N, C-alpha and C positions, 0 to 999 in steps of 0.2 A: 349447319348442324343437322343431324338426322335423328330419328327416333327408332324404337324397336320394330315398327312396321313400315318404315320408309323403304322405298325401292333403291335408294342410293346406299352403297356400302358404308357403314359407320367406320370412323377412324378410331382405333383402339390402341392405347399406349400401355404396355406392360411396364410398370414402375417398380424398381428394385432399390429400396434404400439399403446402403451397405456401410459397415463400419468394421474395418480390420479383419475381414474374412476373405482375402483374395482368392484362396483356393476353393472355398465353397462357392464364391461368386462365379469363378470360372466354370465349375461343374454345372451350375445352374444355367449359365449362358449356353453351354454346349448342349444342354437338354432341350432348349427352346425350339430349334428348327423343326423337330418332329412334332411338337405340340402345335406349332403354327400351321403345319401342313394339314392338320386335322380340322382347322378352323376356316371354313369357307365363307365368302360373302362379307369379309371384314378386312379393312386395311390396317395392318399391324406394324407398330414400331416399338422400340425398346428405349426406356430411359433409366439410366443408372444414376442414383443420387449418392455421391460419395460424401459421407458425413465425418470423415477422418481428416484432421488438419494436415496430415502427411500424404493424403490422397493415395492411400495404399490400394484402393480398388482399381485405380486407373489402368495398370498393366493388364489386368484381366479383361478389359474391354477392347483391347487392340486385336485387329484381324479376326473378328468373330464371324464375319460373313453376314451379320445381322444388320438391319436398319437401326442403328444404335447411336444414341447420344449419351455422353457422360458429363454430368455437371457436378460442381463442387459446392456443397452447402456447409459453410464454416460454423454456423450456429449449432452448438451441441444438442443432441437429442433427436429421437425418432420423430417427434411431432414436427420439428422444423424441417426435417427431411421430407416428410409426407406433404407438408404445405408447399415446399419447393416443387414437388412433383405436380401438385394441383396448379401451381402458377406456370410451370413449364408446358402444361398440356392445354393451353387455351384454345388450340385448334383441334383438339380431340373431342370425340363424343363420349368415349368410355375410357376408364382407367382401371387396370387390373393390378392390384398390389400383391406382390409375393415377396417373402423375406429372403435375404441372401443365404440363409442356412437351410433352405427348403429345396426339394426337387419335385417337379410336377409329374404326376402320373398321367397315363394316356387319357385323353379327352378332358384334361383339366380345363383348358381355356374354352374349348368348343361347348362344353357343358354349361359353363357360366354364361356364355353368350346366348345359348339356346334357352336357358331359363329366363334370362332378361327379356328376350324376344317374346316368350310366352306370357310373362306376368307384367311386363312393363314397369318393373319396380325401380326404386331409386338405387337399390343396392342388392347384390346377390352374394351370399357368403357360402364358400365351399368348405369341405372337410380338411382338417390338418391332422395327420396321423404321425405320432411320435415313433421314431426309429432310433434305437440305442446303439452306440458304437462299442459298448461293453455290456456284460451281463449286469442287469439292474438288481439292486438290493430289493428283495420281495417286500420289505417294509416300506421302501420309498414308493413302489408301485401301489401298495395297499392304501397309501394316503389319498389316492385319486388325483394327484397333482397333474398327471399326464392323461387323465381320462377326459375325453371329449365325447359327449353323447350325440350320436347321429340322429337325424330326423328325416322324415320323408321330404322329398323335393317339393317346394312350394309352401312349406311351413312358414308362416309369418314370424318374424323375430322382432323383439324389442331392442336387442343389443347385439352387436357383432364385433368379432375380432378382425383385425386388418391383415392377418397373415395370408389369407386367401380370400380376397374381397374384390368384387367388381363394382364400380360406381358409375352411375349414369351422370356424367358431368353436367349435362343440361339441367337436370333436376337439382343436383348439389349446388350449383351456382344460384339457381332461382331461390333456393331455401337459405342461402347465405351461411352454409356450415363450413367450418374449418377446424383443424386440429389445434387444441389448446397447448401452446408451446411451454406454458408453465409446468406442464406434466411430462415434458419431454424426457427428463431423466428419472422420473418416478414410475412411468407406465400408466396405463389407464386412459391414455389419450384417445384410443380407438373406442373404448367404452363410452366416453363422453361424447365423442363425435357421432357415434351411431344413435345414442339416446337423443341427442339434439336433432338429428336427422328425422327420427320418427316423431319427436315432439313438435316439429314444425310442419308435419303433414306428409313426410316421406314414408316410404315403405321398404322393408328389407325382407327378402325371402331366402330360404335355405336351398342349397343344391347338393344333394347327396352324391351325385355322379362326379362332381369336381373334387379331386383329391390331390393333396400335396403331402410329401413326406418331410417331417421336421426332424433334422439331424440333431440328436441330443448327445452332447459331449459328456465325457466321464465326470467332469467337474459338477455337472448338474444332476448327478445320480447319487448324491450323498444325502444323508439325513439332515445335515445342517442346511444344505441348499433347499431342501423340500420345506423345512420349517420357515426359513427366511422367505421363501416364495409365498407360502400361505399368509404370512404377515404382510408382505408388500402388496400382494394382489388385493387383499381385503382393504388395506390402507388406500390404494389407488381407487378401488371401486367406491369406497365411502367418500373420498374427495370428489370424485366425479358427481356423485349424488348431491353433494353440497354445492358444487358449481352450478347445478341445474336448479337449485332452489330459487324461488321467486321472491327476492328481497330478504332483508335482515331478519325479519320476524319468522319467516318460513325456515330460514337457515338455522336460527336459534332453536326452533321447535324440532328440527331434524337432529341437531346435535344432542338435544335433550333426550331424544329417543335412542340415539346411537349408543350413548354411554351405558345405560342399563342393558340394552340389547347385546352390546359387546361383552359386558361383564358376565351376562348369562352364558354366552358362548365360552368364555374363559373357564368358568366353573364347570359347565357341563362337559367341556372337552377334557379337562383334567380328570373328572370322574370317569369318563369313558376310557381314557388312557389307563387309569389305575385298574379298572375292571379288566381291560384287555391284558394287562400284565399278570394279574392274579389268575385269570382264567386261561392264560396262554392263547388268547385269541388275537392274532396279528392284525386283523381288520379293525377291531375295536381299539387296539393300542395305537395304530397309525392314524386312523381317522380321528381319534380323540385328540392327539397332538395337533393335527391340522386344524381342527375346530378351535382349540385353545389359542393357537397363534393367529388365526383369523379374527378371533375376538379381540386380541391385543391390538391388531392392526386397525380394527374398526374404532376402538376407543381412542387410539392415538390420533386418528384423523379427526374425530369429534373434538379433541382437545387442541387441535391446531397444529399437529405435527405431521409432516410429509416425509415419507421414507423414499429417498431417491435411490432406487435399486441399482441403477446403472452407474452411480458414483459411489455406491457402497457407504452411505452415511445419511443420518437424519438431519433435516433442517427445519427451521420454524416456518410457519405460514401455511395457509391453505387457500 
């Protein structure tokens, strides 16, 4: 194994969890050779983790010209796919996660590696920029659902998403962090993973130069989807916080704070939404609805309800 300042080139695996997006996966794989050519001093391979029981991603991985392996992970959920990637990369020093519906922009990978070399961090998170295949409803954009705030490179982070994320596997293994598979169909597994990474002494920094494009389909540009997303993301974030609580008493105290905190958001969001309607202010209208549904998701988590976004249904337990 090597480190950020080692003379030996580190081995880096680009890991792509995929589920029933063969055309998007094919487009991503076709974009990788140019990005790899920009990244010197690193030995790179590709790992595709097909999370579909029908293995729909396999045809896209044939004859790519890349040093590529495709493995099948039958356990449903993105967390299981990400853990399979960690297990398959035991001989790698670094792993770079990218989602199957993303496309990397120039210097995507080289910027992640350069930032890792500079800061020696446990993880480096790059930017994900939403690209729409249809004209987006201004109300949906006003909710802030697709807004991701950029930061200067090197900014320390307490939490990170895994859509564009480089991990130092030596540090990750030493800290004993894995993705929680009970959140695999609910989301928030990357929130919990990154918070645990930092909680155990790891570091995460931001890389503004590393950019990927997130392809947003028309089905995700509706008001119903935006409100559901607000609910589910708050529910997942709250469940991740509960997972990190140290013992039953701390978890109970956290639940006790979440209920009134969520209720406050429900009321404040409804009031802001009403004000926006009356004043014809789209920003207040949309943001108020988003706040309202985030409050509902927070209260639901506190009461022991987990919303499994990717199975489209609520289940008990947290």
